[in-house]
C-alpha positions in Angstrom: 378.8 177.6 -74.2 382.8 176.3 -73.3 383.5 174.2 -71.0 385.8 176.7 -68.9 382.9 179.3 -68.7 380.8 176.9 -67.1 382.8 175.4 -65.5 383.9 179.2 -63.8 379.4 179.7 -63.7 379.0 176.5 -61.4 382.1 177.4 -58.7 380.3 181.2 -58.2 377.6 179.8 -57.7 379.8 177.6 -55.0 380.9 180.1 -53.3 377.3 182.6 -53.5 375.9 179.7 -51.6 378.6 179.0 -49.2 378.0 182.7 -48.4 374.6 182.2 -48.0 375.1 179.8 -45.3 377.3 181.6 -43.9 375.7 184.3 -43.7 372.2 182.6 -42.5 374.4 181.5 -39.2 375.7 185.4 -38.3 372.1 186.3 -38.7 371.4 184.0 -35.4 373.4 186.3 -33.0 372.8 190.9 -32.7 376.6 191.4 -32.5 377.6 189.2 -36.4 373.6 190.1 -37.6 375.8 193.2 -40.0 378.4 190.7 -40.9 375.7 188.2 -41.8 373.5 190.3 -44.4 377.1 191.7 -45.9 378.4 188.4 -46.4 374.8 186.8 -47.7 374.4 189.8 -50.1 378.1 189.5 -51.7 377.3 185.5 -52.1 374.3 187.9 -53.4 376.1 189.9 -55.8 378.3 187.1 -57.0 375.7 184.7 -57.8 374.1 187.6 -60.3 377.8 188.3 -61.8 377.6 184.6 -62.5 374.6 184.5 -64.2 375.2 187.2 -66.4 377.9 185.7 -67.5 376.3 183.0 -69.0 375.3 182.9 -73.1 371.9 181.6 -73.4 370.9 185.3 -71.9 369.6 187.1 -74.9 368.8 190.9 -73.6 371.7 193.0 -71.6 369.8 195.8 -72.0 366.5 195.0 -71.1 368.9 193.4 -67.8 370.2 196.5 -66.9 367.2 198.5 -67.3 365.3 196.4 -64.6 368.9 196.5 -62.4 368.4 200.8 -62.5 364.6 200.8 -61.7 364.9 198.0 -59.0 368.0 199.8 -57.5 366.3 203.3 -57.7 363.7 201.8 -56.2 365.1 199.9 -53.4 367.3 202.8 -52.6 364.8 204.7 -51.5 362.0 202.4 -49.7 365.5 202.1 -48.3 365.6 205.6 -47.3 362.0 206.7 -47.0 360.3 204.0 -45.0 360.3 204.2 -41.5 361.5 201.3 -39.2 358.2 200.7 -37.7 357.0 200.0 -41.4 359.2 196.9 -41.8 356.8 194.4 -41.0 354.8 196.0 -44.3 357.9 196.4 -46.0 358.2 192.2 -45.5 355.1 191.2 -46.8 355.4 193.2 -50.0 359.1 191.8 -50.5 357.6 188.4 -49.8 355.2 188.6 -52.2 357.6 190.4 -55.3 359.9 187.5 -54.6 356.4 185.0 -54.9 355.2 187.1 -58.1 358.6 187.0 -59.7 358.4 182.8 -59.7 354.8 182.7 -60.8 355.7 185.4 -63.9 358.5 183.0 -64.3 356.4 179.4 -63.6 354.3 180.8 -66.5 356.5 182.1 -69.2 358.8 179.1 -68.9 355.3 176.8 -69.5 354.0 179.1 -72.4 356.9 178.9 -74.1 357.7 175.3 -73.6 354.0 174.9 -74.8 355.4 177.4 -78.0 358.3 176.0 -78.7 356.2 172.3 -78.5 353.2 172.5 -79.1 352.5 168.9 -79.0 353.4 167.9 -75.5 355.5 169.2 -73.1 357.4 167.5 -70.8 356.3 166.4 -67.2 358.7 167.1 -65.3 358.6 170.7 -66.8 354.5 170.6 -66.4 354.9 169.4 -62.4 357.6 172.7 -62.1 355.6 175.0 -63.3 352.1 173.7 -61.2 354.2 173.8 -58.2 355.7 177.5 -59.2 352.4 178.6 -60.3 350.7 177.5 -56.6 353.2 178.5 -54.4 354.4 182.2 -55.8 350.4 182.8 -56.4 349.7 182.4 -53.2 352.8 184.4 -52.3 351.9 187.1 -54.0 348.1 187.9 -52.7 348.7 186.7 -49.4 351.5 188.7 -48.9 349.5 191.5 -50.5 347.0 190.7 -47.5 349.4 190.6 -45.1 350.7 193.9 -45.9 347.2 195.2 -46.3 346.7 194.4 -42.5 349.9 195.7 -41.6 349.1 199.2 -43.1 345.5 199.5 -41.6 344.3 199.5 -45.2 342.2 196.5 -44.3 340.9 195.1 -40.1 343.7 193.2 -38.7 341.1 190.8 -36.8 340.5 188.4 -38.6 337.5 187.7 -41.1 335.5 184.9 -41.5 332.0 183.8 -43.2 330.3 181.1 -43.1 331.7 177.7 -45.2 334.8 179.5 -45.4 336.8 176.5 -45.0 335.0 174.3 -47.4 335.5 176.8 -49.7 339.0 176.4 -49.2 339.0 172.8 -49.6 336.9 173.0 -53.3 339.3 176.1 -54.4 342.5 173.8 -53.4 340.8 170.6 -55.2 340.1 172.2 -58.5 343.8 173.5 -58.5 345.4 169.6 -58.0 342.6 168.2 -60.4 343.8 171.1 -63.5 347.0 170.3 -62.2 346.7 167.5 -63.0 344.7 167.5 -65.6 347.4 169.7 -67.4 350.2 166.7 -66.8 348.7 164.8 -69.0 347.4 167.9 -71.7 349.6 170.4 -71.0 348.8 172.5 -73.7 345.6 173.3 -72.3 346.1 177.3 -71.6 342.4 178.1 -70.3 342.7 175.4 -67.6 346.7 176.4 -66.9 344.8 180.2 -66.5 342.5 178.4 -64.9 344.4 177.3 -62.1 346.6 180.5 -62.2 343.5 182.5 -60.8 342.9 179.9 -57.9 345.9 180.0 -56.7 346.1 184.1 -56.3 342.3 183.4 -54.9 344.0 181.2 -52.6 347.0 183.9 -51.2 344.4 185.8 -50.0 341.5 183.2 -48.1 344.9 182.3 -46.4 345.6 185.3 -44.5 341.8 186.6 -44.5 341.0 184.8 -41.3 344.4 185.4 -39.5 344.8 188.2 -37.0 346.9 190.9 -36.0 348.6 188.5 -33.2 349.5 186.3 -35.6 351.2 187.6 -37.4 354.5 186.8 -37.1 353.9 183.0 -37.7 352.8 184.4 -41.0 354.6 187.5 -42.4 357.7 184.0 -41.2 355.5 181.3 -43.2 354.9 183.5 -46.7 358.9 183.6 -46.9 359.4 180.2 -46.0 357.1 180.1 -49.5 358.9 183.2 -51.4 362.1 180.8 -50.6 360.6 177.4 -52.2 358.2 179.3 -55.5 361.9 180.9 -56.0 363.4 176.4 -55.9 360.7 176.0 -58.2 361.4 178.9 -60.2 365.4 177.3 -59.8 364.1 173.6 -61.3 362.0 175.1 -64.1 364.7 177.1 -65.5 367.6 174.9 -64.8 370.1 176.8 -62.5 371.2 175.5 -59.3 371.7 178.5 -57.8 367.9 179.4 -57.3 366.6 176.0 -56.3 370.4 176.2 -53.5 368.8 179.7 -52.5 364.8 179.3 -52.5 366.1 175.9 -50.6 367.5 178.2 -48.2 365.3 180.6 -48.0 362.3 178.3 -47.4 364.3 175.7 -44.8 365.4 178.9 -42.6 361.2 180.5 -42.8 360.2 177.3 -41.9 362.2 177.0 -39.0 361.4 179.8 -37.6 357.5 179.9 -38.7 358.5 176.4 -35.4 359.7 178.8 -33.1 357.0 181.4 -33.3 354.3 178.8 -33.1 356.3 177.2 -30.5 356.6 180.9 -28.5 352.9 181.0 -28.3 352.1 177.1 -27.7 350.1 176.9 -30.5 350.1 174.7 -33.8 350.6 176.0 -37.3 347.2 174.5 -37.8 345.9 176.8 -35.1 347.2 180.0 -36.6 346.2 179.4 -40.0 343.1 178.2 -40.0 341.9 179.3 -35.6 341.2 182.7 -36.5 342.8 183.6 -33.1 341.7 187.0 -31.8 338.6 187.9 -33.1 337.7 189.1 -29.8 334.0 188.1 -29.5 332.7 186.6 -25.4 336.3 186.7 -23.8 336.6 190.0 -24.8 333.6 191.1 -23.6 333.1 189.3 -20.8 336.7 190.7 -20.0 335.5 194.2 -20.9 332.2 193.7 -17.8 334.5 192.5 -15.3 337.4 195.2 -14.7 334.8 197.1 -13.0 335.4 194.8 -9.9 339.3 195.3 -10.1 340.8 198.0 -8.4 343.6 199.7 -11.1 346.8 202.3 -9.0 347.7 204.7 -11.2 350.9 206.5 -11.3 352.3 209.4 -12.6 355.8 209.9 -14.0 357.2 211.7 -11.7 356.6 209.4 -9.3 357.3 206.2 -12.0 360.5 208.3 -12.4 361.2 207.9 -8.7 360.8 204.4 -8.3 362.2 203.5 -11.3 365.8 206.0 -10.4 365.7 204.8 -7.2 366.0 201.0 -8.1 368.4 199.0 -8.5 367.7 196.8 -11.1 365.6 198.0 -14.1 364.0 195.3 -17.1 361.9 196.9 -20.2 359.3 195.2 -21.6 358.7 196.3 -25.5 356.0 195.7 -27.2 353.5 196.7 -30.2 352.5 199.8 -28.9 356.6 200.4 -28.8 356.4 200.1 -32.3 352.9 202.4 -32.9 354.6 205.3 -30.6 357.9 205.1 -32.5 359.2 205.2 -28.7 362.7 203.5 -28.8 364.6 206.2 -28.9 362.9 207.6 -26.1 363.7 204.6 -24.9 367.3 204.5 -25.1 367.2 207.8 -24.1 365.3 206.7 -20.5 367.5 203.5 -20.0 370.5 205.9 -20.3 369.1 208.6 -17.8 368.6 205.4 -15.2 372.4 203.9 -16.4 373.9 207.6 -15.1 372.2 206.3 -12.2 373.6 203.4 -11.7 370.8 201.2 -12.8 371.4 197.8 -14.1 368.4 198.3 -16.9 368.3 195.4 -19.2 366.0 194.4 -21.9 363.3 191.8 -22.3 362.7 190.4 -25.5 359.0 188.0 -26.2 360.0 186.0 -30.0 356.5 187.3 -31.2 355.8 191.3 -29.9 355.6 193.0 -32.7 354.1 192.4 -36.2 357.1 190.2 -37.7 359.9 187.9 -36.2 363.1 190.8 -34.1 360.4 193.2 -35.3 361.4 194.3 -31.2 364.9 193.8 -31.6 364.9 195.6 -35.2 363.3 198.7 -33.2 366.4 199.1 -30.8 368.8 198.3 -33.0 367.9 201.5 -34.7 367.6 203.9 -31.3 371.7 202.3 -30.9 370.2 200.3 -28.5 373.8 197.5 -27.3 372.8 194.4 -28.0 374.0 192.9 -24.9 371.6 194.5 -22.9 369.0 192.4 -25.6 368.0 188.9 -23.2 365.4 186.4 -24.6 362.7 185.1 -23.1 364.0 181.6 -21.6 367.5 184.5 -20.3 365.1 186.6 -18.2 362.6 185.0 -16.9 364.5 183.6 -13.9 365.6 186.9 -13.3 362.4 188.4 -12.6 362.2 187.6 -9.8 365.2 189.7 -8.7 363.9 192.6 -10.4 363.0 195.9 -8.5 361.2 197.3 -11.6 359.9 195.8 -15.1 358.4 198.7 -16.9 356.2 197.5 -19.7 356.1 200.1 -22.5 352.8 198.6 -25.3 353.1 195.0 -23.8 349.7 193.4 -23.7 348.5 189.1 -24.3 352.9 188.7 -23.7 353.0 189.3 -20.3 349.8 188.2 -19.3 349.7 185.8 -16.2 346.4 184.4 -17.3 348.8 182.2 -19.7 350.4 180.5 -17.2 348.0 180.7 -14.0 343.9 180.4 -16.0 343.3 177.0 -17.6 340.1 178.0 -19.1 342.5 180.9 -20.7 342.6 181.1 -24.2 346.3 181.4 -24.5 346.8 179.2 -21.3 350.3 177.2 -22.2 351.3 180.1 -23.8 354.6 181.1 -22.4 355.3 184.4 -21.0 357.6 187.0 -20.0 356.6 186.6 -16.2 357.2 190.2 -15.6 354.7 190.1 -12.2 357.2 188.5 -10.4 359.2 191.0 -10.0 358.9 194.0 -7.3 357.1 196.7 -8.8 356.1 196.5 -12.8 354.9 199.7 -14.4 352.3 199.7 -17.5 352.8 202.1 -20.0 349.6 201.3 -21.8 346.7 203.9 -23.4 343.5 202.4 -21.5 342.7 198.6 -20.2 341.2 196.6 -23.6 342.6 194.1 -24.0 345.1 192.5 -26.7 344.9 191.0 -29.7 344.5 187.8 -28.1 340.5 189.7 -26.6 341.3 188.8 -22.9 341.7 190.7 -20.4 345.6 191.1 -18.3 344.8 190.1 -14.5 348.5 192.0 -14.4 346.8 195.4 -14.9 345.5 195.3 -11.1 348.0 193.2 -9.6 349.0 195.2 -6.0 352.5 195.3 -7.6 350.8 197.0 -10.9 350.6 200.6 -11.6 349.4 202.2 -14.7 351.0 205.2 -16.2 347.9 206.5 -19.3 348.9 207.5 -22.4 351.2 207.4 -25.6 354.1 205.4 -25.2 356.6 208.1 -26.4 354.6 210.6 -24.9 355.1 208.9 -21.4 358.3 207.5 -21.5 359.4 211.0 -22.5 357.9 212.8 -19.5 359.7 209.8 -17.5 362.9 211.2 -18.6 362.3 214.7 -18.2 361.3 213.6 -14.2 364.7 211.4 -14.4 367.4 214.1 -14.8 365.9 215.8 -12.5 367.0 212.8 -10.1 370.5 212.7 -8.2 
């Protein structure tokens, strides 16, 4: 390859990396997220085109076939997949990224063995082992996360005796096998053995994690997919892959830390605590509900409370996503705005099943981003709020996290909706949330419960509010 072409490719990579960084920065705000996504996409296009100019690319026909097939799958998925299924789609994307990196590591390692059966360089062996570990764990972990989110398997934590010792044994076996390959890289059965162990570790990594912790898992798997891509970049000596993978890995890890902070739990507790499995906590809560009073309200009464308020804060939760009620909620907000009611939305960082889940759904319904408020910004306003409308949220509004030191969620930052003058909660039943504990908010004197599907109840509220002058 001539020096001019090589310089052009490297400069293209530099431009693409700059667009990635600027795009990531703009993704931090709803007002600039679309622009950030576009800039990052242009950066990736530049990186792909520059890579295809590399003369070491041997078969453009196969690459073109892959581009066509991938584009068709992407276009169909973009049109057919519902916004409520975005967590599953993100999980699949993470898994595909891990699979690609693992396949690159396996293919490159075997190619090096074929070209030089006597030995493989130490740096190539290390990067191949790391690529297999990170890519394999990301692949099967993401597939299992997808299965949990899709309801193909139980979303509850799955544990069994000696689970952690088994995981530790597998990890040690991988490290021993990987270390052996650094000394004797021409042992293909050992290499294939650590590939199998990495795939098994990914599944065992996600099995004990409950549905409530899925935002953290999705974010962590996203980070791992980036690290796997970076490892593939070292294997292929491709600077663009190294930079892009590092950016994804770092941003995913930062987001994971933000998610853990939002739940006041460590990453180790999320991964190994099997949180939300129910058990005695949920049973005890269920037994206590008989002594508490629930104040029920029908849509007509709820509409009057909302319509004659000066300020309303809407708190969306996973129940809104399941019922696909975001469009009905937007219509309700529009009707309240017609009556002169100030409407805002309070977004908890871990509401839903992926980071930003509620923001994505509300954006689909064209909710103005200026009405979306983060937890830290909205909490001081609840005391001055006339009505809070909670739609399908549970643990993120449970006052036990603030007031009950013995509660499993004690210390978790919550949306302090109980401080508002009135609260209306739309929920199918009084069943505990994913934390497996009862919610005293449901029995508070200022709380009114509206039982039913989020979409049905909000639709009825819209109909009743329309009749108010």
